[in-house]
C-alpha positions in Angstrom: 120.1 118.3 75.4 120.0 119.7 78.9 119.3 117.3 81.7 119.0 118.4 85.3 119.3 115.9 88.2 116.1 115.5 90.2 116.8 115.3 94.0 114.0 113.3 95.5 113.2 114.4 99.1 111.0 111.7 100.6 110.7 113.4 104.0 107.2 113.9 105.1 105.8 117.5 105.1 102.1 117.1 105.7 99.4 114.5 106.6 95.8 114.8 105.7 92.8 112.5 105.3 89.9 112.2 102.8 86.9 110.0 103.5 88.7 106.9 102.2 92.4 107.9 101.8 95.5 108.9 103.8 97.1 111.7 101.9 100.8 112.5 102.7 102.7 115.4 101.2 106.5 115.0 100.7 109.1 117.7 100.9 109.8 117.4 97.2 106.2 118.3 96.3 104.9 114.8 95.6 101.6 113.7 97.2 101.0 110.1 98.1 97.4 109.0 98.5 96.8 105.5 99.8 93.6 103.7 100.9 92.9 104.3 104.6 91.7 100.7 104.9 95.4 99.7 104.4 96.0 101.0 108.0 93.3 99.6 110.3 94.4 101.7 113.3 94.0 104.9 111.4 90.8 103.6 109.7 89.2 103.0 113.1 90.6 106.1 114.8 88.5 109.0 115.8 89.0 112.2 113.7 90.8 113.7 116.7 93.2 110.8 117.0 93.9 110.8 113.3 94.8 114.5 113.3 97.2 114.1 116.3 100.3 113.1 114.3 104.0 114.0 114.6 106.9 113.8 112.2 109.3 111.0 113.3 112.4 109.3 112.1 114.3 112.4 110.9 111.3 113.3 108.7 111.0 110.0 107.0 108.2 108.8 109.3 105.0 109.8 110.9 103.7 108.7 114.3 100.2 108.8 115.9 100.8 108.6 119.6 97.2 108.0 120.7 96.8 104.9 118.5 100.5 103.8 118.5 100.8 103.8 114.7 104.0 104.5 112.8 104.3 104.8 109.0 107.3 105.6 106.8 107.5 107.5 103.6 109.2 104.5 102.0 106.3 102.2 103.0 103.8 104.7 101.7 105.6 105.0 98.4 105.6 101.3 98.0 101.9 101.0 99.0 102.7 98.6 101.8 99.6 97.9 104.0 100.0 97.5 107.7 100.7 93.9 108.8 97.7 91.9 109.9 97.9 91.3 113.7 
C-alpha cells in the first residue's frame, strides 16, 4: 500500500463573503466557511470595509484595518467565534 504524507498548509490565501458566511481559502486548497454572525465586527461592517483585508501573521492571519478585526486560520478551523465584548 502506498501512502503519501499530506502537508497541511494553513496559511490564508483568499477571503470572500457570501450573504451569511465568511469564506477563507487556505494555501493547501481547503476552504473554510463559517457563519458571519460569529464575527460581529465583520457582520456589521460595510461591504467596502469587509473587502479591505490584509494577510497578517506570516500568512496565518487576516486583518481588517478599518474595523480592527483579526482572525487566525487556526481559530477559523476550530470554528471559534469572536469573544463577546
